[in-house]
Each structure stands twice: as structure tokens, then as C-alpha cells.
N, C-alpha and C positions, 0 to 999 in steps of 0.2 A: 458381632453386630449383624442384624438381618439386613442383607443388601437390598431386598425389595422394599423393606420399610424405609431404609435410608433413601432409596430412589423416590419413594412417594413423598417423603418430607422435602426432598430437593424440588420436586415438581410443585408442591404447594408454595414453598418459599420463592421459587422463581416466578410464579404467576401471581403472587401477592394475595392468595386466598384460596380456601377450599373450593368455593364455587367456580372460580375461573379455572383452577387446575382440573376440576371435574369436567368442565366443558371442553377444555383443550385436549384432555386425554381420553374422554369417553368413558371414564370410570365414575362410579357413584361417589358423591360427596361423603356419604356415610362410611364407605370403605376407606377412603383416604384419611378421614378423621380417625377411624379405628387404628389404622396402620401407624399413623403418627403417634397416637397415644401409646401403642405398644412399644415404639422406639423410645419414647420418653421414659416408660417404665423400665425398659432394659438398661438404659443409661443412668437412670436415677436423677434426671434433671428435667426441668421444664424447658421446652424448646420454643413454644408458641404461646403468647398470651391470648386466652379466649375471652369472649364477651365484648370485644370492641367492634366497631363498625368495619374497620379495616384490620388486616392481619398485622401483627407486630411481633417480630422475633425477639426473644430474650437475648441477652448477651451470649449465652451458651449456644442458642439456636443460630445466631448470626455467625459465630465462629465456626460452627459445624458446617454451615452452608458454604462459607467462603473457602474452607479447606477441602471440601468434598465435591463441589459442583464440577470443577474441571476434570477431576478423576472419574466421575460418573460418566461424563461425556466421552472420555477416552475408552472406558469399558464398553460403552455402547458402540463406539466406532470399531473396536476390536471384534465385538460380536458380529457386527454387520459384515466386517471383512471376512470372517470365517464362514458365515452363512452364504455370502455371495461368491465365495472362493477368491476373494480379493481381485476379481477380474472384471466386474461389471460396474462402471461408473454410474452412480445414481444418487439422488438426494440433493441437499443444498450445499452450494460451494460459495463461500464468501471470500472476496479478495480485496485487500486494501492496496492502493497504488498512488504514487505521487501525481499531482494534478497534471503536469505536462505529459508524462508518459501515458497516463490514463486517457487523456483527450486525443493525443496524437496516434498512439499505436493500439490501444486496447479495444476500441470499437470494432475494428476488422477482426482481431483475434477472437474477441468474444462472439462475434457473429459466426465465425467458422466453428468455434467450439459448440455453440448452441445447435448448429445444424448437424454436427457429428454426434453429439451426445444429448438427445432430446430428453432423457430421463434425469438430467442434472439441471437444477434450478440455480443458474449462475447469477451472482450479485457482485458487481464491482463498485467499490466506493472510492471516489477520487478525493484525496485529502493529503495535505502535506504534514500533518502532525505525526509524531512517532507513536504508533499504536502498539499495544501489547496483544499478540494473537489470542492468548487465552482469555485475558480479562475483557477484551473487546469483541470476542467471538468471531475471529477470522481464522479461516483454514490456511490462508497464505497471505503474506505481506511482501510487497515489492519495495525495495529501498535503493537509494542511490548512495554509493560508497558507504555501506554500513560499517559501523564500528564493531569490533569483536564482541560477541555476546554468547556465552556458553549455553544460554537458554534457547538459542535459535540455531537451526541448521538449514542448509540450502545450497544453492549453487549460483554462480554468476552465469547469466545467459546473454548479456549484451554489453558491448563496449561502446562508448560514445566519446565525442570530443566537444569542446566548447570553441565556438567560432566568434570572431569579431566581425560583425555585420553592420551595414549602413544602407541608407537609401541609395539607389543607383546614381543619383546626381550629386551626391555629397563627395567633395574632393577627398581623395585618400591622403592622409598625412605622410610627410616625408621626413625621416629622421635626419638630423645633422650629422656631419662627419664624425663628431665626437661622441655620438650615441646618446645625447641628452634626451630627456623626456620630451615628448611632443604632446601638447594639450589638444584635446578633441572634445567637441560637444557630444554629450552622451546622455542616454537614458539608463538609470540604474535601479536596482532593487532597493526598496526602502531600507533593508537591513545591511546594505553595503557600507563598510566602515569608511570614514573620511580618510583621505590620503591613499586610497587604493590605486594601484597602477596595473595596467595590462601588459604582459610580456607577449608580444605577438610574433609568432614564428612565420616567417615568409621565406621559403627556400631554406637556405642554410643560415640566414641571418635572423637575429631576434631583435625586434624594435620594442622600445618601451613607450607606451602611451599613457598619458595621464588624463583620465576621463573627467571632464568638467560637467557635472550634472545639471541639466536644465529641467529634468524631471526625475522624480523618485516614485516608483510604483511598487505595489505589494506583491505582484505575481509576475512570473516570466511570460505568461500569456499576454498580460497587459503591456509589458515591455516590448514584446514582439509587435503588437498592434501599433504602438506608438512609433516604432521605427518604420513600419510600413507606410505611415502617413508623413514621414519625413522629419520626425522630431530630432533625430540624432543617431549616433552609433550605439551599439550595445554588445555585450558579451552574452551569447545565448547557446544552448545545446544544439548540436547539429540535427538531432532528431526533430527539433521544433522548427528549424528554418530550412531544412533540406529542400522541401518543395518550393519555398519562396525563392531560394537561390536558383534552383533549376528553371523556374518560370521567369526569372529576371526581375522579380519584384524586390529582391534584396541583392546587394553586392557583398561578397565575402572578401574582407581585406586580408585575413590570415587566420591561423589557428593559435589558440592560446597555449603557451608553453608552460603549462602547469600540471597539476595532479591529474592522472588519467581518470576518466569517468567510468565507473563500473556499476552495472545494474544487476541486482541480485533478487532472487525469489527465496523467501525464508518462511519457515514454519517452526512451531514449538518443538524443541528437541524431545519433549515428553510424548509426542504424538506419533502414531504410525503414519507412514506415507501411504495414504489410501488411494484407491483406484481413481477417484475423481481428481485428486491433486495430481497424480501421475499423468492422467490424460490431459489435464490442462497444460502441464509443463511440456508435454509432447507437442501440443499445438503451438505453444510459444516457441519451442525449439525449431519447429518447421518455419515459423515466420522469420527467424534470425539464424539461418543455418551456419553462417560464418561469424556469428556473434557481432555482426555489424548492422547498422540501420541503413536500409535503402529506401529512398522515397518512392512511394507507389506512383505508377504512371498517372498523368493528369488527363 
């Protein structure tokens, strides 16, 4: 199979037409059409339906595009790495990150990276959905406590904890001598199951709090804002509330005695670790040298 012809077909399929592919690549429409026709002849199948106003792939064309698009991108990356000696970060870098981490930590990191590597066009997308690096076109994805996935490789770069916080004037609950649950007015995430309890570690003791939801909100950022105006207590990541606690806007009752929070940077196991990804992770590592979050000075 002619790799150049396959690349031309991928270009046309990705842009949805010969004209748009020609404008994007600077190559003539006639050349692209001829190369795709040659690929069809060599394979003995029709890949694109001609004659319609918009491009339509045949079933065979769709299958070929889906199976080769990612591979062609990796070949291009490998060639770029060889040409550049795998040492000069440049080009586009797309990163997907959870909403809270993206809003709290990444603006400063992104600014430092942009100043250090002006030849890289960095794009960070804040989203809580579980993306696929290859299918969604990301060079790097940041995840909280990711499950094992053989298609992804990466490293843990930050540890965090969840804290039970409340408005400064809200009385801290006191557990009884028998260790019974103590009810507390709370702001919860919408997805929090009914009957949830908080195991709060305070010194060597662990107290059990039963949150009584007066509000349910869809994001941790909304929960934090509701607590700031006095709505109730909440269980929130330290990286989100560290500045508020430091400034006295929130009171920390204790740490949650639950699963450790680990933040990982991951990429497809089928891709090379390019210079731009390596450079970005170096900047991230500099921001968290001890793998802990420290609130910036106010």
C-alpha cells in the first residue's frame, strides 16, 4: 500500500472533502483526487462516493480511515522526532484535565510553559468526562485515581487529600463517647449516594459524620462557592480549598480517612513520548517538586 496515497486519503476523509483538504494542505485538489483514485485501484475497492455535494465514505473507506488515522499521526510524530532530534518542543500540544485541577493549578503552569516554549501551541481543555487520547485527539490526559488501562502509560505527579471544610462560624460537631454518627448540615455533589458518611480524621481519632444535604450541586467548584457563603460543610480536595483555609475564608475540621487521592498524567501507550510532552511534564514536576500541592502566596 502506498503510504503517501493513504496519507492523502486520510487528509481528505478528515477534512470532509477534496476542496477543504486542498486548502488545508496547500496541495492541489486534482492531485489529491488522483492519489485517492490510485489507492482505490490498488486496493480494488471504492473508498469515496463521488458526485455528491458533500463527501461520503463507503463502508470500506470508513473502516480504512478509522483504522489508519491514528497510526498515520504516530508515523508523522515519529518522523518529526527524528528530524528535530527529539529535542526541540514545537507544534500543537493538547491536554485534557479535570475541571478542578484545570482551574486551580493549570493556569499558572500553562503560563510558565508558554513563556518557556513559545514554539508550542498549548491547548488545555477542562472537562470531567473520561476521554480517549487517540479518539479525542489529546497528547496528554490528566486523571484522578485512574483505573488500570493497558492502553495508557504515564506517571503520578501529585498527591492530594480530601478535607472536611465549613464556614468559619459554623460550630464543629462533637462526637459522643460511643462514637455514634453525628449529623451535620452539608453541601454535596449531585452524584453522592444517599446514606454516605464521612470518616473524619482528627489527630489520632476518627469521627463519623453523617452529612444532611441542604444542597446538591453538580460540580466541586459550585460546592466550594456554596460553602464560602455559609450554606454548610463539604468534603473537598485540598488543592481546591487550600487558599481559602489559609486566608481564613474556610475552616478545616479534619481530613477524610479514605482512599488516597493520586493525580496522574497519561498518554496512549502506542505513542512516543515526544519533546513537547516531556517539556510539559518537566514544568508540571517543577510546580510540585514534592508531589504535594502548596497554595500560592496571596
